[in-house]
C-alpha positions as CSV (number, residue, x, y, z in Angstrom):
1,M,-6.2,-14.8,-18.1
2,K,-5.4,-11.2,-18.7
3,T,-6.5,-11.5,-22.3
4,T,-9.8,-13.1,-21.3
5,F,-10.5,-10.5,-18.7
6,T,-9.6,-7.7,-21.1
7,L,-12.1,-9.1,-23.6
8,F,-14.7,-9.4,-21.0
9,L,-14.3,-5.7,-20.1
10,S,-14.5,-4.9,-23.8
11,C,-17.8,-6.6,-23.9
12,L,-19.0,-4.5,-21.0
13,C,-18.2,-1.2,-22.6
14,C,-19.9,-2.4,-25.8
15,L,-23.0,-3.2,-23.7
16,F,-22.9,0.2,-22.1
17,F,-22.6,1.9,-25.4
18,Y,-25.6,0.2,-26.9
19,A,-27.6,0.6,-23.8
20,V,-27.2,4.4,-23.4
21,S,-26.4,5.7,-26.9
22,F,-29.1,4.6,-29.3
23,G,-30.1,7.6,-31.4
24,Q,-27.2,9.7,-30.1
25,T,-24.2,8.4,-32.1
26,P,-23.8,6.8,-35.5
27,A,-24.2,3.1,-35.8
28,P,-21.0,1.1,-35.5
29,P,-19.1,0.2,-38.7
30,T,-20.6,-2.8,-40.6
31,E,-17.5,-5.0,-39.8
32,A,-17.8,-4.3,-36.1
33,A,-21.5,-5.0,-36.1
34,E,-20.9,-8.3,-37.8
35,A,-18.1,-9.3,-35.4
36,W,-20.3,-8.3,-32.5
37,N,-23.2,-10.5,-33.7
38,S,-20.8,-13.4,-34.4
39,A,-19.4,-13.0,-30.9
40,L,-22.9,-13.2,-29.4
41,K,-23.7,-16.3,-31.4
42,S,-20.5,-17.9,-30.3
43,L,-21.3,-17.2,-26.7
44,K,-24.7,-18.9,-27.0
45,D,-23.0,-21.9,-28.6
46,S,-20.3,-21.9,-25.9
47,N,-17.7,-21.5,-28.6
48,W,-15.4,-19.4,-26.4
49,K,-12.4,-19.5,-28.9
50,Q,-14.5,-18.1,-31.7
51,A,-16.1,-15.5,-29.3
52,D,-12.6,-14.3,-28.3
53,E,-11.6,-13.9,-31.9
54,S,-14.8,-12.0,-32.7
55,F,-14.4,-9.6,-29.8
56,D,-10.9,-8.9,-31.0
57,L,-12.4,-7.9,-34.3
58,V,-14.9,-5.6,-32.5
59,L,-12.0,-3.7,-31.0
60,L,-10.1,-3.7,-34.3
61,F,-12.9,-2.4,-36.4
62,A,-14.5,0.0,-33.8
63,P,-12.0,1.2,-31.3
64,K,-14.1,4.2,-30.6
65,Y,-16.7,2.0,-29.0
66,A,-14.5,1.5,-25.9
67,P,-15.4,4.7,-24.1
68,A,-14.5,5.9,-20.6
69,H,-17.6,4.3,-19.2
70,I,-15.6,1.1,-18.7
71,G,-13.8,2.3,-15.5
72,K,-17.1,3.3,-14.0
73,L,-18.6,0.0,-14.9
74,C,-15.8,-1.9,-13.2
75,V,-16.5,-0.1,-10.0
76,E,-20.2,-0.7,-10.3
77,L,-19.7,-4.4,-10.9
78,K,-18.3,-4.5,-7.4
79,V,-15.7,-7.1,-8.3
80,P,-12.8,-6.3,-6.0
81,E,-9.7,-8.3,-6.5
82,E,-10.5,-11.1,-4.1
83,R,-13.5,-12.1,-6.2
84,F,-11.4,-12.8,-9.2
85,L,-8.3,-14.1,-7.3
86,G,-10.2,-16.0,-4.6
87,N,-13.8,-16.0,-6.0
88,I,-15.1,-15.3,-2.5
89,E,-18.6,-14.6,-3.9
90,P,-19.9,-14.3,-7.5
91,P,-19.9,-10.8,-8.9
92,V,-23.2,-9.0,-9.4
93,G,-24.9,-9.7,-12.7
94,I,-24.8,-7.2,-15.5
95,D,-28.6,-6.7,-15.5
96,E,-28.4,-5.8,-11.8
97,L,-26.3,-2.7,-12.4
98,P,-28.1,0.6,-11.7
99,N,-26.8,2.1,-14.9
100,F,-28.0,-0.8,-16.9
101,K,-31.5,-0.8,-15.3
102,T,-31.8,2.9,-16.0
103,A,-30.6,2.5,-19.6
104,L,-33.1,-0.3,-20.2
105,E,-36.0,1.6,-18.7
106,N,-35.2,4.7,-20.9
107,A,-34.3,2.8,-24.1
108,D,-36.5,2.9,-27.2
109,P,-39.0,0.0,-26.9
110,A,-37.8,-1.5,-30.1
111,Y,-34.4,-2.0,-28.6
112,K,-35.3,-3.3,-25.1
113,R,-35.4,-7.0,-26.1
114,Q,-32.1,-6.6,-27.9
115,I,-30.4,-4.9,-24.9
116,Q,-31.7,-7.5,-22.5
117,G,-30.3,-10.1,-24.9
118,Y,-26.9,-8.4,-24.6
119,A,-27.0,-8.7,-20.9
120,D,-28.0,-12.3,-21.0
121,T,-25.1,-13.3,-23.3
122,L,-22.6,-11.2,-21.4
123,N,-23.7,-12.8,-18.2
124,L,-23.0,-16.2,-19.8
125,R,-19.5,-15.0,-20.7
126,L,-19.0,-13.7,-17.1
127,K,-20.0,-17.1,-15.7
128,A,-17.7,-18.9,-18.1
129,M,-14.8,-16.6,-17.4
130,L,-15.1,-17.1,-13.7
131,E,-15.1,-20.9,-14.2
132,R,-11.7,-20.5,-15.8
133,V,-10.2,-18.1,-13.3
134,P,-7.6,-19.9,-11.2
135,K,-8.6,-20.0,-7.5
136,D,-6.3,-18.3,-5.0
137,N,-4.7,-21.4,-3.7
138,R,-2.2,-19.6,-1.4
139,K,-2.1,-21.1,2.0
140,A,-1.7,-19.0,5.2
141,G,2.0,-18.5,5.8
142,E,3.1,-19.1,2.2
143,R,6.5,-17.4,1.8
144,V,7.8,-15.1,-0.9
145,E,11.1,-13.2,-1.1
146,L,11.9,-9.9,-2.8
147,K,15.4,-8.5,-3.2
148,I,15.6,-4.8,-2.6
149,K,18.9,-2.9,-2.7
150,G,20.7,-6.2,-2.4
151,I,18.8,-7.3,0.8
152,D,16.2,-10.1,1.0
153,Y,12.7,-9.2,2.3
154,A,10.7,-12.3,3.2
155,F,6.9,-11.9,3.3
156,R,4.2,-14.3,4.6
157,W,0.7,-14.6,3.2
158,C,-2.2,-13.7,5.5
159,P,-5.4,-14.9,3.8
160,A,-8.8,-13.1,3.9
161,G,-10.8,-14.1,7.0
162,T,-12.7,-13.2,10.1
163,F,-11.5,-13.1,13.7
164,L,-12.2,-11.6,17.1
165,M,-10.2,-8.5,17.6
166,G,-9.5,-7.2,21.1
167,S,-9.6,-9.3,24.3
168,P,-12.2,-11.1,26.3
169,Q,-13.4,-9.8,29.6
170,N,-11.6,-12.5,31.5
171,E,-8.1,-12.0,30.0
172,A,-5.6,-11.0,32.6
173,D,-4.3,-7.4,32.5
174,R,-6.8,-6.4,29.7
175,R,-7.7,-2.8,29.2
176,D,-11.0,-1.0,28.6
177,T,-9.7,0.0,25.1
178,E,-9.6,-3.7,24.0
179,N,-13.4,-4.3,23.7
180,Q,-13.8,-7.5,21.6
181,H,-15.5,-7.3,18.3
182,R,-15.7,-9.4,15.1
183,V,-13.6,-8.2,12.2
184,T,-13.6,-9.4,8.6
185,L,-10.7,-8.8,6.3
186,S,-12.1,-9.3,2.8
187,S,-8.7,-9.4,1.1
188,G,-5.5,-11.3,1.8
189,F,-2.2,-9.4,2.2
190,W,1.5,-10.1,2.7
191,M,3.3,-9.3,5.9
192,L,7.0,-8.9,6.3
193,E,8.3,-12.0,8.2
194,T,10.3,-9.8,10.6
195,E,10.5,-6.3,11.7
196,V,12.3,-4.0,9.3
197,T,16.0,-4.2,10.1
198,Q,18.6,-1.6,10.2
199,G,20.2,-3.1,7.1
200,M,16.9,-2.7,5.2
201,W,16.4,0.8,6.4
202,A,20.0,2.0,5.7
203,S,20.0,0.6,2.2
204,V,17.0,2.7,1.2
205,M,17.3,5.8,3.4
206,G,21.1,6.1,3.6
207,N,21.1,6.5,7.4
208,N,20.6,4.5,10.6
209,P,18.8,6.4,13.4
210,S,18.8,3.4,15.8
211,Y,20.1,3.6,19.4
212,F,21.2,-0.1,19.4
213,K,23.4,-0.8,16.3
214,G,23.4,-3.9,14.2
215,I,22.3,-4.5,10.6
216,K,20.1,-7.4,11.6
217,L,18.6,-5.7,14.7
218,P,15.3,-4.0,14.2
219,V,15.5,-0.4,13.2
220,E,14.1,1.9,15.9
221,Q,13.9,5.6,16.8
222,V,11.8,6.0,13.6
223,S,8.6,8.0,13.7
224,W,5.4,7.2,11.8
225,D,6.3,10.0,9.5
226,D,9.7,8.5,8.9
227,C,8.1,5.2,8.0
228,Q,5.9,6.9,5.4
229,E,9.0,8.3,3.8
230,Y,10.7,4.9,3.7
231,I,7.6,3.3,2.2
232,K,7.3,6.1,-0.3
233,K,10.8,5.4,-1.5
234,L,10.2,1.7,-1.7
235,N,7.0,2.2,-3.8
236,G,9.0,4.6,-6.0
237,L,11.4,1.8,-6.9
238,G,8.7,0.0,-8.8
239,I,9.6,-3.4,-7.3
240,A,6.3,-4.3,-5.6
241,P,4.5,-7.1,-7.3
242,K,1.9,-5.9,-9.8
243,G,-1.3,-4.8,-8.2
244,F,0.3,-4.5,-4.7
245,K,2.0,-1.6,-2.8
246,F,4.1,-1.4,0.3
247,S,2.3,-0.1,3.3
248,L,2.1,-0.2,7.1
249,P,-0.5,-2.8,8.1
250,T,-3.7,-1.5,9.5
251,E,-4.2,-2.2,13.2
252,A,-6.7,-5.0,12.3
253,Q,-4.3,-6.6,9.8
254,W,-1.6,-6.4,12.4
255,E,-3.6,-8.2,15.1
256,Y,-5.0,-10.7,12.6
257,A,-1.4,-11.6,11.6
258,C,-0.2,-11.7,15.2
259,R,-2.9,-14.1,16.3
260,A,-2.7,-16.3,13.2
261,G,-5.7,-18.2,14.3
262,T,-5.1,-18.1,18.1
263,T,-7.4,-16.5,20.6
264,G,-5.3,-16.3,23.7
265,A,-3.2,-13.5,25.1
266,Y,-0.1,-14.5,23.1
267,G,0.2,-16.1,19.6
268,G,2.3,-19.1,18.6
269,T,2.8,-21.4,21.5
270,G,1.0,-19.1,23.9
271,K,4.1,-18.6,25.9
272,L,5.7,-15.2,25.7
273,D,9.2,-16.5,26.4
274,D,9.0,-18.6,23.3
275,M,7.7,-15.9,21.1
276,G,9.4,-12.6,22.0
277,W,11.9,-10.4,23.7
278,Y,10.5,-8.4,26.7
279,S,11.7,-7.0,29.9
280,D,12.2,-10.4,31.6
281,N,14.5,-11.9,29.0
282,S,15.8,-9.1,26.8
283,G,18.7,-7.9,28.9
284,G,17.8,-4.3,28.3
285,T,18.4,-4.3,24.5
286,T,16.9,-5.3,21.2
287,H,17.8,-8.6,19.6
288,V,18.5,-9.9,16.1
289,V,15.2,-10.4,14.3
290,G,13.8,-13.9,13.8
291,T,15.6,-15.5,16.8
292,K,12.5,-16.4,18.7
293,R,9.9,-18.8,17.5
294,A,7.6,-17.9,14.6
295,N,3.8,-18.0,14.9
296,A,1.6,-20.3,12.8
297,W,1.9,-18.1,9.7
298,G,5.7,-17.9,9.9
299,L,5.9,-14.4,11.4
300,F,8.6,-13.6,14.0
301,D,8.7,-11.0,16.8
302,M,5.1,-10.1,16.8
303,H,5.5,-9.9,20.5
304,G,8.3,-7.7,22.0
305,N,11.6,-6.6,20.5
306,V,10.2,-3.3,19.3
307,W,6.7,-1.8,19.1
308,E,5.4,-1.6,15.5
309,W,3.7,1.3,13.9
310,C,0.4,0.7,12.2
311,S,-1.3,2.9,9.6
312,D,-4.4,3.8,11.7
313,L,-5.3,6.9,13.6
314,Y,-6.1,5.9,17.1
315,G,-9.7,5.8,18.3
316,D,-12.3,3.7,20.2
317,Y,-13.2,0.3,18.7
318,P,-16.6,-0.1,17.2
319,N,-19.3,-1.9,19.2
320,G,-20.3,-4.2,16.5
321,A,-18.9,-6.3,13.6
322,V,-16.9,-4.5,10.9
323,T,-15.3,-5.2,7.6
324,D,-11.8,-3.9,6.6
325,P,-11.5,-1.2,9.4
326,V,-8.9,1.4,8.8
327,G,-9.0,3.2,12.2
328,A,-10.6,6.5,13.3
329,N,-11.5,9.2,10.8
330,T,-10.0,11.9,12.9
331,G,-7.4,12.2,15.6
332,S,-3.8,13.2,16.5
333,F,-2.3,9.9,17.3
334,R,-1.1,6.9,15.3
335,V,-1.4,3.3,16.6
336,F,1.5,1.0,17.4
337,R,1.3,-2.7,18.5
338,G,3.2,-5.6,20.0
339,G,5.2,-4.4,22.9
340,S,9.0,-4.1,23.1
341,W,12.2,-5.3,24.8
342,F,11.5,-2.7,27.5
343,C,7.9,-3.8,28.3
344,S,6.6,-6.2,30.9
345,A,4.6,-9.2,29.7
346,E,1.1,-7.5,29.9
347,Y,2.1,-4.9,27.3
348,C,3.2,-7.6,24.8
349,R,-0.2,-9.2,24.6
350,S,-1.8,-9.7,21.1
351,A,-4.6,-7.2,22.0
352,V,-2.6,-4.4,23.6
353,R,-2.9,-1.0,21.9
354,G,-0.3,1.8,22.0
355,Y,-0.4,5.2,20.4
356,D,1.6,8.4,20.0
357,T,2.0,11.4,17.8
358,P,3.3,10.6,14.3
359,G,6.5,12.6,14.7
360,N,7.8,11.0,17.9
361,R,10.7,8.6,18.0
362,Y,11.9,6.1,20.7
363,H,14.5,3.3,20.9
364,R,11.6,1.0,21.6
365,L,9.6,1.8,18.5
366,G,10.0,0.3,15.0
367,F,7.7,-1.2,12.3
368,R,7.2,-3.9,9.8
369,L,5.9,-3.8,6.2
370,S,2.9,-5.2,4.5
371,L,2.1,-5.6,0.8
372,V,-1.5,-4.7,0.2
373,R,-3.6,-4.6,-2.9
374,F,-4.7,-1.5,-4.6
375,S,-8.4,-0.6,-4.8
376,P,-9.9,-1.4,-8.2
377,E,-10.6,2.2,-9.3
378,S,-9.7,1.7,-12.9
379,V,-9.5,-0.9,-15.6
380,M,-5.7,-1.0,-15.3
381,S,-5.7,-1.6,-11.6
382,V,-8.2,-4.5,-12.0
383,L,-6.0,-6.0,-14.7
384,A,-3.0,-5.7,-12.4
385,F,-4.8,-7.8,-9.8
386,V,-5.3,-10.6,-12.2
387,S,-1.9,-10.5,-13.8
388,G,-0.2,-9.9,-10.5
389,C,-1.4,-13.0,-8.7
390,S,1.1,-15.2,-10.5
391,T,3.9,-12.6,-9.9
392,V,3.7,-12.9,-6.2
393,R,3.5,-16.6,-5.8
């Protein structure tokens, strides 16, 4: 798959070169030109094996015809990772690219038909490549384990999807800050099965700031800034699956994972006593993670035990539907969600929002990790998405 996609990108940069550079640079070497024409003929004949070999020869004979335009074209193609891993929607055609249209309009008339021919054949290759791309067959709640510093981290898959974020007007104890709105998450992500434990934290940071002690208890008394340092160290270990990085979840990702398809005040069974530790059942302390029931996607303690930091700056929700929200653009407070062992039931609802300054620490406040995909800003990151999908399964 990686080879196929690399060759496809090679085709793109050849297309861009021919489209914008006629009359400005020397013609490609004879061998490269012959290989290019052979590749185009193979594409038309649906002889993909021969086309692959021919494109290899293009790169061999004319490496200088792989300019830096390729990264820009990747972005312009608007093919984020989910379109290749999950094929949510077909990518835009090459002839729809703004740069291609401009190049075609400004090209020498003698070359216009030839350039359009390149686009047509490359579109054929794109279509054929997508037909061979394995679909993202991960199911919600699929489990994967990573061993970090000798400790197992279990993550659950949260697929791309759309849900209602916030609470309905008739939900008991709702607040004005919870106005309900439709949110689409265009890319799936992995969520840590439990809150980050003291054992996880100490193995990476070399300390344990928690008030309640126990290696399987959730770490608490960590600020948002502390969490960022922990995440920075994790990412520095180079152990995240290719194309992914450790992060705090966004507020939308957190609520989406908490609900796991439910729409009521609490996820899972809908009964808080089943799902989490709060003031009525905690005995005034945190508890070992994963000892209450998991929700439909296999996530524990999304209600109670400790509040969980999110990546977002706190701000008012939008009035309409949004895609991939990341919080307010400005502000002084960071969001946390889920309630804690100290909270009454109303503060442990799926929609409840908390916030504080990023430097504050409490013995009611911890976090959980997510694994999120990088943005496809370069060829290497796009390739990482494709090769990384099998790594995480």
